[in-house]
N, C-alpha and C positions, 0 to 999 in steps of 0.2 A: 504494500500500500504506500501511496505517496504521503507526504507530510500534509498536503491539503486535504486529502480524504480523511486522515486521522484527526485533523482539527475539526472538520465538519462533523464527524461522528461524535467527537468529544463535546462539541457545542450542543448537539441535539440531546445527548445523554444528560448533560448538566441542566438544560432547559426542562426536560421532562422530569428530572429529579426535583427541581425547584417547584414546578407546578404541582407535583404530587405532595411535596412537603407543605406547600401553601394551602392546598385543599384540606389536608389533614388538620392543620393548626388554625384555620380561620373559622370564625363563627358563621353559621348559616345566614344567608341573606333573607330577610322577611320582606317580600315584595309588597305586602299590604301597607307598609309604612312609606313607600315611595310615592312621590307626586305622580298623578296620572299623566301619561304621555300626551294626551290630547290637550292638556293645559299648558304645555311647554310653549313659551313665547307669546301666550295670549294676554299677558299683563295681569292676569289674576294671581293673587297671592296663594300659593299652595300651603298646605299645613306643615310641610317640612319634608326634607329628603333624608337620605341616609346619614348626613352629617349632623342633623338636629334630632335624630331619633332618641327617645329616652332609653336609658340603660335598663 
């Protein structure tokens, strides 16, 4: 294998490992607390998004 192929395989392995780790250690997303997509950009104040969700 060439060095470029080895680096490409290493990149994808590290990326997949990071995504698996992140999925295991992240809290699940509750989509009911997200602002509705239809209100995006309408000027209406939403109740809050993920950054203002209560703990």
